[in-house]
Each structure stands twice: as C-alpha cells, then as structure tokens.
C-alpha positions as CSV (number, residue, x, y, z in Angstrom):
1,X,116.3,80.6,137.5
2,X,114.7,84.0,137.5
3,X,112.4,85.4,134.8
4,X,110.1,88.4,134.7
5,X,106.5,88.6,133.8
6,X,107.0,89.3,130.1
7,X,109.6,86.6,129.6
8,X,107.3,84.1,131.3
9,X,104.4,85.2,129.2
10,X,106.2,84.8,125.9
11,X,107.4,81.4,126.8
12,X,103.9,80.4,127.7
13,X,102.2,81.8,124.6
14,X,104.9,80.2,122.4
15,X,104.1,76.8,124.0
16,X,100.4,77.3,123.6
17,X,100.4,78.7,120.1
18,X,103.2,76.7,118.5
19,X,103.1,73.4,120.5
20,X,99.5,73.0,121.5
21,X,100.0,73.4,125.3
22,X,97.1,74.2,127.7
23,X,97.3,77.7,129.1
24,X,96.5,76.9,132.7
25,X,98.9,74.0,132.9
26,X,101.9,75.8,131.3
27,X,101.2,78.9,133.3
28,X,101.3,76.9,136.6
29,X,104.4,75.1,135.5
30,X,106.3,78.3,134.6
31,X,105.2,80.1,137.8
32,X,106.7,77.3,139.8
33,X,109.8,77.1,137.7
34,X,110.6,80.8,137.8
35,X,109.2,81.6,141.3
36,X,107.6,84.8,140.1
37,X,106.6,87.6,142.4
38,X,102.9,88.4,142.7
39,X,103.2,91.5,140.5
40,X,105.0,89.6,137.7
41,X,102.4,86.8,138.0
42,X,99.6,89.3,137.5
43,X,101.3,90.8,134.4
44,X,102.1,87.4,132.9
45,X,98.6,86.1,133.4
46,X,97.1,89.2,131.7
47,X,99.5,89.0,128.8
48,X,99.0,85.3,128.3
49,X,95.3,85.1,128.4
50,X,94.8,88.5,126.7
51,X,97.0,87.8,123.8
52,X,95.5,84.3,123.3
53,X,92.0,85.7,123.5
54,X,92.7,88.5,121.0
55,X,95.1,86.7,118.7
56,X,93.1,87.1,115.4
57,X,92.6,90.8,116.3
58,X,96.3,91.3,116.9
59,X,97.3,89.4,113.7
60,X,94.9,91.5,111.6
61,X,96.7,94.6,112.7
62,X,100.2,93.2,112.4
63,X,99.5,92.0,108.9
64,X,98.7,95.6,107.9
65,X,102.1,96.9,109.0
66,X,104.6,94.1,108.5
67,X,106.3,93.3,105.2
68,X,105.6,89.6,105.8
69,X,102.4,88.0,107.1
70,X,102.3,86.7,110.6
71,X,102.0,83.1,109.6
72,X,105.3,83.5,107.6
73,X,107.2,85.1,110.5
74,X,109.6,83.3,112.8
75,X,107.5,81.7,115.6
76,X,109.2,83.5,118.4
77,X,109.0,86.8,116.6
78,X,105.2,86.6,116.0
79,X,104.5,85.7,119.6
80,X,106.7,88.5,120.9
81,X,104.9,91.0,118.5
82,X,101.5,89.7,119.7
83,X,102.5,90.4,123.4
84,X,103.8,93.9,122.5
85,X,100.7,94.9,120.5
86,X,98.4,93.5,123.1
87,X,99.9,95.9,125.7
88,X,99.6,98.8,123.3
89,X,96.1,98.0,122.2
90,X,94.4,96.9,125.4
91,X,96.5,97.8,128.5
92,X,96.0,101.5,129.3
93,X,98.1,101.0,132.5
94,X,101.2,100.4,130.5
95,X,102.6,103.5,128.5
96,X,103.0,102.8,124.9
97,X,106.7,103.6,125.0
98,X,107.3,101.1,127.8
99,X,105.3,98.4,126.0
100,X,107.4,99.0,122.8
101,X,110.8,99.1,124.6
102,X,110.1,96.0,126.7
103,X,109.0,94.1,123.7
104,X,112.2,95.0,121.9
105,X,114.1,93.7,124.9
106,X,112.1,90.4,124.7
107,X,113.2,90.1,121.0
108,X,116.8,90.5,122.1
109,X,116.4,87.9,124.8
110,X,114.8,85.3,122.7
111,X,116.0,86.2,119.2
112,X,118.7,88.5,117.9
113,X,119.4,92.1,117.0
114,X,117.8,91.8,113.6
115,X,114.6,90.5,115.1
116,X,114.6,93.3,117.7
117,X,114.9,95.9,114.9
118,X,112.1,94.2,113.0
119,X,109.9,94.2,116.1
120,X,110.7,97.8,116.9
121,X,109.9,99.0,113.4
122,X,106.5,97.4,113.3
123,X,105.4,98.6,116.7
124,X,106.6,102.1,116.1
125,X,104.7,102.2,112.8
126,X,101.5,100.9,114.6
127,X,101.9,103.6,117.3
128,X,102.0,106.3,114.6
129,X,98.8,105.0,113.0
130,X,96.9,103.5,115.9
131,X,93.8,105.7,115.4
132,X,93.6,104.8,111.7
133,X,93.3,101.0,112.1
134,X,90.1,99.7,110.5
135,X,88.4,96.3,110.4
136,X,86.0,94.7,107.9
137,X,82.6,96.3,108.2
138,X,79.9,94.5,110.2
139,X,77.1,95.4,107.7
140,X,78.8,94.4,104.5
141,X,81.0,91.5,105.8
142,X,79.7,90.3,109.2
143,X,81.7,87.1,109.3
144,X,85.1,88.7,108.7
145,X,84.2,91.7,111.0
146,X,83.5,89.3,113.9
147,X,86.4,87.1,113.0
148,X,89.0,89.8,113.3
149,X,87.3,92.5,115.6
150,X,86.3,89.9,118.2
151,X,89.1,87.4,117.4
152,X,87.5,84.0,116.6
153,X,88.3,81.4,113.9
154,X,86.2,81.8,110.7
155,X,84.6,78.4,110.9
156,X,83.3,79.1,114.4
157,X,81.9,82.5,113.4
158,X,80.2,81.0,110.3
159,X,78.6,78.3,112.4
160,X,77.3,80.7,115.0
161,X,76.0,83.2,112.5
162,X,74.1,80.5,110.7
163,X,72.6,79.2,113.9
164,X,72.1,82.4,116.0
165,X,72.3,85.3,113.6
166,X,74.8,88.1,113.4
167,X,73.6,90.1,116.5
168,X,73.6,87.2,118.9
169,X,76.9,86.0,117.5
170,X,78.5,89.3,118.3
171,X,77.0,89.1,121.8
172,X,78.4,85.5,122.2
173,X,81.9,86.5,121.1
174,X,81.9,89.6,123.3
175,X,80.9,87.4,126.3
176,X,83.5,84.8,125.6
177,X,86.1,87.6,125.5
178,X,85.3,88.7,129.1
179,X,87.4,87.5,132.1
180,X,85.1,85.0,133.9
181,X,84.2,85.1,137.5
182,X,85.7,82.6,139.9
183,X,82.9,80.4,141.4
184,X,83.1,78.2,144.4
185,X,80.7,75.6,145.7
186,X,80.0,75.4,149.5
187,X,80.5,72.0,151.0
188,X,77.3,71.4,153.0
189,X,78.8,68.4,154.7
190,X,81.3,70.6,156.6
191,X,80.1,74.2,156.8
192,X,77.1,76.5,156.4
193,X,77.0,79.3,153.9
194,X,77.4,81.9,156.6
195,X,80.4,80.1,158.2
196,X,82.1,79.8,154.8
197,X,81.7,83.4,153.9
198,X,82.9,84.5,157.4
199,X,85.9,82.2,157.3
200,X,87.0,83.5,153.9
201,X,86.4,87.1,154.8
202,X,88.7,86.7,157.8
203,X,91.6,86.3,155.3
204,X,90.4,89.0,153.0
205,X,88.6,86.9,150.4
206,X,85.2,88.4,149.5
207,X,82.4,86.2,148.4
208,X,78.9,86.9,147.1
209,X,76.1,84.3,147.2
210,X,74.6,83.7,143.8
211,X,70.8,84.2,144.0
212,X,68.7,81.1,143.3
213,X,71.6,78.7,142.9
214,X,72.2,76.8,146.2
215,X,75.9,76.5,147.3
216,X,77.2,78.8,144.6
217,X,79.4,81.8,145.5
218,X,81.2,84.3,143.3
219,X,84.7,85.2,144.5
220,X,86.0,88.7,143.7
221,X,89.6,88.5,144.9
222,X,90.7,84.9,144.5
223,X,94.5,85.0,144.4
224,X,95.0,83.4,147.8
225,X,92.0,81.0,147.6
226,X,93.9,77.8,147.3
227,X,96.2,78.9,150.2
228,X,93.3,79.5,152.5
229,X,92.5,77.3,155.5
230,X,88.9,77.0,154.2
231,X,90.2,75.2,151.1
232,X,92.5,72.9,153.1
233,X,89.7,72.1,155.5
234,X,87.4,71.2,152.6
235,X,84.8,73.9,153.1
236,X,84.5,74.6,149.3
237,X,85.3,73.3,145.9
238,X,86.2,75.3,142.8
239,X,83.5,74.6,140.2
240,X,81.8,76.3,137.3
241,X,78.3,77.7,137.9
242,X,76.7,75.7,135.1
243,X,78.3,72.6,136.4
244,X,76.8,73.2,139.9
245,X,73.4,73.6,138.2
246,X,73.8,70.2,136.5
247,X,74.2,68.6,139.9
248,X,71.1,70.2,141.3
249,X,69.1,69.1,138.2
250,X,70.3,65.5,138.6
251,X,68.9,65.8,142.2
252,X,70.3,62.6,143.7
253,X,68.8,61.4,147.0
254,X,70.4,59.9,150.1
255,X,71.0,56.2,149.7
256,X,70.8,56.3,145.9
257,X,73.2,54.2,143.8
258,X,74.8,56.6,141.3
259,X,77.1,56.3,138.3
260,X,79.3,59.2,137.2
261,X,80.5,57.8,133.9
262,X,83.1,60.4,133.0
263,X,84.0,61.8,136.4
264,X,87.4,63.4,136.4
265,X,88.4,65.8,137.9
266,X,85.5,65.1,140.3
267,X,83.8,68.4,140.7
268,X,80.4,67.0,139.9
269,X,81.1,63.7,141.6
270,X,81.7,65.4,144.9
271,X,78.7,67.7,144.5
272,X,76.5,64.7,144.0
273,X,77.9,63.1,147.2
274,X,77.1,66.3,149.1
275,X,73.6,66.4,147.8
276,X,73.2,62.8,148.9
277,X,74.3,63.7,152.4
278,X,77.2,61.3,152.1
279,X,74.7,58.4,152.1
280,X,74.5,55.8,149.3
281,X,77.1,54.9,146.7
282,X,78.7,56.7,143.8
283,X,80.8,54.9,141.2
284,X,83.1,57.5,139.7
285,X,84.5,56.2,136.4
286,X,87.0,57.8,134.1
287,X,88.9,56.6,131.0
288,X,92.2,57.8,132.4
289,X,93.4,55.9,135.5
290,X,95.9,58.6,136.3
291,X,93.1,61.1,136.9
292,X,91.4,59.0,139.6
293,X,93.9,60.1,142.2
294,X,92.6,63.7,141.8
295,X,89.1,62.6,142.4
296,X,90.1,60.6,145.5
297,X,92.1,63.6,146.9
298,X,89.1,65.9,146.5
299,X,86.9,63.4,148.2
300,X,89.3,63.1,151.1
301,X,89.6,66.9,151.5
302,X,85.8,67.4,151.3
303,X,85.1,64.5,153.8
304,X,83.3,62.4,151.2
305,X,83.2,58.6,151.9
306,X,80.7,57.2,149.4
307,X,82.7,57.5,146.2
308,X,84.3,54.4,144.6
309,X,86.6,55.1,141.7
310,X,87.3,52.9,138.7
311,X,89.0,53.3,135.3
312,X,87.4,52.1,132.0
313,X,86.1,53.1,128.7
314,X,82.6,54.4,129.2
315,X,81.5,53.1,125.8
316,X,82.1,49.5,126.7
317,X,82.0,49.3,130.5
318,X,79.9,46.6,132.1
319,X,78.3,46.6,135.6
320,X,76.7,43.8,137.6
321,X,74.3,46.3,139.1
322,X,71.8,48.9,137.9
323,X,71.8,52.5,139.0
324,X,69.2,54.9,140.3
325,X,70.8,57.8,138.5
326,X,73.6,58.2,136.0
327,X,75.5,61.3,135.0
328,X,77.1,61.4,131.6
329,X,79.2,64.6,131.6
330,X,80.6,63.8,128.2
331,X,84.0,64.7,126.6
332,X,83.2,67.5,124.2
333,X,84.8,70.3,122.2
334,X,84.7,72.6,125.2
335,X,83.7,75.6,123.3
336,X,81.6,76.8,126.2
337,X,84.9,77.3,128.2
338,X,86.5,79.7,125.8
339,X,86.4,82.5,128.4
340,X,88.5,80.4,130.8
341,X,90.7,78.7,128.1
342,X,90.9,81.0,125.1
343,X,93.3,78.7,123.3
344,X,90.3,76.4,122.6
345,X,89.5,78.9,119.8
346,X,92.6,78.0,117.9
347,X,93.1,74.4,118.9
348,X,89.7,73.0,118.0
349,X,88.8,72.2,114.4
350,X,85.3,71.6,112.7
351,X,86.1,67.9,112.1
352,X,86.5,67.4,115.9
353,X,82.8,68.0,116.4
354,X,81.5,65.1,114.4
355,X,83.9,62.6,116.0
356,X,83.0,63.8,119.5
357,X,79.3,63.5,118.8
358,X,79.8,59.9,117.8
359,X,81.7,59.3,121.0
360,X,79.0,61.0,123.1
361,X,76.2,58.9,121.6
362,X,78.2,55.7,122.3
363,X,78.6,56.8,125.9
364,X,74.9,57.5,126.3
365,X,73.9,54.2,124.7
366,X,76.1,52.2,127.0
367,X,75.1,54.2,130.2
368,X,71.4,53.7,129.4
369,X,71.8,49.9,129.7
370,X,72.6,50.2,133.4
371,X,69.8,52.5,134.5
372,X,67.0,51.1,136.6
373,X,63.4,51.4,135.4
374,X,62.1,54.8,136.4
375,X,65.7,55.9,136.9
376,X,67.1,59.2,135.6
377,X,70.1,60.1,133.4
378,X,71.6,63.5,133.1
379,X,73.6,64.3,129.9
380,X,75.8,67.5,130.0
381,X,78.5,69.1,128.0
382,X,80.5,72.4,128.3
383,X,79.9,73.4,124.7
384,X,77.3,75.2,122.5
385,X,77.5,73.1,119.3
386,X,74.1,71.7,118.3
387,X,75.7,68.4,117.0
388,X,77.1,67.6,120.4
389,X,74.1,68.5,122.4
390,X,70.4,68.3,121.2
391,X,71.3,66.2,118.1
392,X,73.0,63.6,120.4
393,X,69.9,63.5,122.6
394,X,67.5,63.2,119.7
395,X,69.6,60.3,118.2
396,X,69.6,58.6,121.5
397,X,65.9,58.8,121.9
398,X,65.4,57.6,118.4
399,X,67.5,54.5,119.2
400,X,66.1,53.9,122.8
401,X,62.3,53.9,122.8
402,X,62.3,53.1,126.6
403,X,63.6,56.5,127.4
404,X,61.8,59.9,127.5
405,X,63.0,63.5,127.8
406,X,62.3,65.3,131.0
407,X,61.3,68.9,130.4
408,X,63.6,71.1,132.5
409,X,61.6,74.3,132.2
410,X,60.5,74.2,135.8
411,X,64.0,73.5,137.0
412,X,65.3,76.5,134.9
413,X,62.7,78.8,136.4
414,X,63.7,77.6,139.9
415,X,67.4,78.2,139.3
416,X,66.9,81.7,137.7
417,X,67.5,80.6,134.1
418,X,65.3,82.5,131.6
419,X,63.3,80.8,129.0
420,X,65.6,81.9,126.2
421,X,68.0,79.2,127.3
422,X,65.4,76.4,127.1
423,X,65.8,74.4,123.9
424,X,63.2,71.7,123.3
425,X,62.9,71.0,127.1
426,X,66.7,71.0,127.7
427,X,68.9,73.8,128.9
428,X,71.4,75.4,126.5
429,X,73.3,78.1,128.3
430,X,75.1,80.6,126.2
431,X,78.0,82.8,127.4
432,X,75.5,85.7,127.4
433,X,74.2,84.1,130.6
434,X,75.7,85.4,133.8
435,X,79.1,83.6,134.0
436,X,80.4,83.7,130.4
437,X,80.2,80.0,129.9
438,X,78.3,77.8,127.5
439,X,76.8,74.6,128.8
440,X,74.1,72.0,127.9
441,X,72.0,69.9,130.2
442,X,69.4,67.3,129.3
443,X,67.6,64.9,131.6
444,X,66.3,61.5,130.4
445,X,64.0,59.1,132.3
446,X,63.8,55.3,131.7
447,X,60.2,54.2,131.4
448,X,60.6,50.5,132.2
C-alpha cells in the first residue's frame, strides 16, 4: 500500500490526538507500512511533530474562523485542518495555495465532499486575514497568552508561572518548542572519540563533541545513523545528554556491584557498564519483562558482558545482596521530554503528578534497603515538576535518617552546568539548558 507524506501525517496525528498513541512509535509503524520515500518521510515528520507541538496555537486560530469549535468538529476534520494550518502558519517552503489545495484533497481522501468544502472555506478565510490574527496579551493575561501563543495546556502554564515566573515560563515553553539535537554516546569499550567521528564522517554523518561532557556528541545529519556500520558495530548509543550526565555523576567504578532499578530501555545501564570498564556486575531490573530483550540486545551490540537482567516491581523487589551503587531512574511524567515527544503536553494530566510522586518515593524507599553502608544512590527523572523531584528527595530523607544528600555543585561545575540549575544541592535542568530537555539528578549517600 502506498501513501504520501500528508496522508501518513494525518493518520499519525489522528492516532496520537484521538487514540493516545505515541508519536515515535506510530511514525515508525506507518513509515514501514507505507514504505515512504525519504522526501515524504521528511514532510510527514515535520507535519506530525509540528502540528502536535503547536496544537493549541492552531486551535486558537481555527476557533476564530470556523462556525463550530474545534472540539465539536469531526475528529478527522479537525486533524486535517491542523495539518493544513500548520503548513500555512509555519512552513515558508510550502506555498499557501499548495498547502490549502493539498489539505482539501486530504479531506476528500479521508472524509467527503462536504468536509472538503468546509476545510477549504476555513483555510481560505484564514489566508485572507492571516496578518490580523491576534492572541491574548502577555501583559494583561500572561497565562492565556502563553497557553495559545506557545501552545501548552493551561494547567502546565499555571504551574510554571507560579514556580518560575512569567518570563522564565516563556523561555521554557519556547525551548520546548524547538527541535532537539540528536545526541550519541561514544562506547569507550570499542572505539576512541576520534575513531568514532572519523568512521561516521566517512558515511557523511557529521558529529560535534560536546565540551565538558565525556562521550557525548551532537549529530547534525542523523537520518542514516541507525543504518551506519558504526551503529551495528556498537561504537555508539543514542542517549539524551542529561541522561549521559546522570551516569557520570553516579560514577561507578570497575568491580562495583550495581543495581539499575528501572533500567529499560538500557541507555543508562550500558553507560554504567562502560564506565566500569566491563568489570563488576550490574543487575538491570524493569517492571516489564518484555522490555528486557531490548536491554540485552543493546548489551550484545555494545560488547557489554556484566549486565544481568531481571523483571520485577521495584517497590517490592528483594535481593540477597547489597549494592555499592544504585540508580533509580524513576518512571515520571516525562515533561522534560516535550521537545522530543510533544504529545506529552496533551496526554499528561495534573492528577498524574501526585500518583507518580507516590510511586517514586516507594521505589526509593525500597532501593535504599539494599545499599551498602557508605554506598551511593542516584535518583533521576526526565521531568521538571517539583513534586516528582526535590519533594520526593526531601520526603525520602525525612523517612530515612541514615541517608544524606550529596551536594552536586562541584559535579555541575565540572560538567559545564551553571549554578542556576543547582537546586538545594541537586541538579534541575530546564529546557533553557543546551539540549531543550528537562532533567533532575540527586545523589544520596548511606551513612551506615
């Protein structure tokens, strides 16, 4: 079956917006299903992530021109309109007339002639008044301005304005709306930094070493990254920059006995093994047994031999041994990953935060039981909510007097992280940092 980029995009955004699918998974599925050419893949990717990212912005405009509100429209029609308006509003490379005509054709493909006429009428009206579109004013109504201009749910904007203020919230939202860089981690077990860069350069993949953060490289043209011999040979692993930092801060040593309590898909697990020079033992646990195969595949590709996988609920797991170091990379709301997965904006709800914070504290409390005296535990999340981060740490410390917080200021300085991202001795990265991601890292030490 053959589909073009726009048809693929509308099917993907429908699945994400209306059925709760994950953008990266549905995109990969549809690319394989329809065997898209590279040009169509590029267009589909831009339309999917762009329209998801700017959904509130697009709906604000559509609601000013349609005779029924977006949330009352037919589900296919509203997603088709979002794709068309995104092209008109944000893609200068596509002429407005082409964007309009192609969107009308989409409506014919997936709806009927009446829907096509409805779509055509709205987009033509918007084109006639494009320069006159206004949003709520930042000065008089900052929450609604940020909500619609930068396209975020109201509860999220209200939370951030209360915690960070209006100006920083605008900066946070702007950063989350940027397309993030692709980061890879060099596998020291197999290749030097120079050899990795030369090998990738030989197939036209450009890399830039990230200053002060060992093993981390920014990739500027990554379309063929997974097809490269370097990937197959295990010379690198795709991993977020903040996640790489968490591994360095954990600082495991050769021959350590390490527990990674919530390990899938294994990026941090394999990094710890590399830092340990493939000596010692890592127990990689995850709640979902079906995810362990991915960890094992990554270990095999990267040449890692010291990882032992197991499945279990990290809140109630029991071990016969104690560990030198433990990583609790806890399940979280994922708000720090909005730049990579913009659907998080629309799929997460305020009530999710409290239930996740309870889960995170349970994981920490159980993990702490199996840490050796003088051992160290790193707690990390890919979110920026206070409830899931510092509040969890403070509750844990209040309940576990045999633990103390390790001040990460010196680590932050060593890794090029400025003091503005130090929060009571822990690291709270915001997307205003260099890779558009939010991330929290705390380190605890057991006294006795």
